[in-house]
C-alpha positions in Angstrom: -23.5 -21.0 41.3 -20.3 -19.0 42.8 -19.5 -15.7 43.6 -18.9 -13.9 40.6 -20.3 -16.8 38.5 -24.5 -16.0 36.6 -25.2 -13.2 38.9 -26.5 -11.5 35.9 -29.4 -12.8 34.4 -31.5 -12.7 31.6 -35.2 -14.5 32.8 -38.9 -14.6 32.3 -41.2 -13.5 34.0 -43.2 -16.2 35.8 -45.2 -14.4 39.2 -45.8 -10.6 39.9 -46.1 -9.5 43.5 -47.5 -5.4 42.2 -48.3 -4.3 45.7 -45.5 -5.4 47.1 -43.2 -4.1 43.7 -41.7 -8.0 43.2 -41.9 -10.4 40.7 -40.3 -14.5 40.1 -38.9 -15.4 37.3 -37.8 -18.2 35.3 -34.3 -19.3 33.5 -34.3 -21.5 30.2 -30.8 -22.1 30.5 -31.2 -23.1 34.1 -33.6 -25.8 33.0 -36.2 -23.2 33.4 -35.5 -23.0 37.6 -38.0 -20.9 39.4 -36.1 -17.5 40.9 -37.5 -16.4 44.1 -39.5 -13.2 45.3 -37.0 -10.3 43.5 -37.6 -7.1 44.2 -36.8 -4.3 42.0 -34.4 -1.4 42.4 -35.6 1.8 41.7 -32.8 5.1 41.2 -33.5 7.6 44.0 -35.4 9.7 42.2 -39.4 11.4 43.6 -42.0 10.0 43.0 -45.2 12.2 43.2 -48.3 11.2 43.7 -49.3 10.8 40.2 -46.5 8.6 39.4 -47.0 5.0 38.4 -44.3 2.2 38.2 -45.5 -0.4 35.6 -44.3 -3.8 36.6 -43.9 -6.3 33.7 -46.6 -9.3 32.7 -46.1 -13.0 33.2 -44.1 -13.6 30.5 -42.3 -10.9 29.8 -38.3 -10.8 29.5 -36.1 -9.1 32.5 -32.7 -7.9 34.0 -31.9 -9.8 37.0 -29.0 -9.9 39.1 -28.6 -12.1 42.2 -25.9 -11.4 45.3 -24.4 -15.2 44.2 -25.8 -17.2 46.4 -28.2 -19.7 44.2 -31.7 -17.9 42.5 -33.1 -17.1 45.8 -31.3 -13.3 47.3 -31.8 -10.7 44.0 -33.4 -7.7 42.1 -35.4 -7.3 39.3 -33.8 -4.9 37.2 -36.4 -3.8 34.3 -38.0 -4.9 31.2 -36.4 -5.8 27.9 -38.2 -5.2 25.4 
């Protein structure tokens, strides 16, 4: 994948690591290739002790962004409902 190409992708969650706020995703348009671990991009807000981050379930659709060097280095932005 070259820079500027396929940097923002829609994928399906294939694994969840809730403790680290990260997921792996597969991409049907890329022969179901699996990403590396993707960290959550969080808004710059203060979360109190009662706040919870809802992690996606395996199979849910997510929006991902990559740094242009393949599917290894990237982030997930949120769930597409």
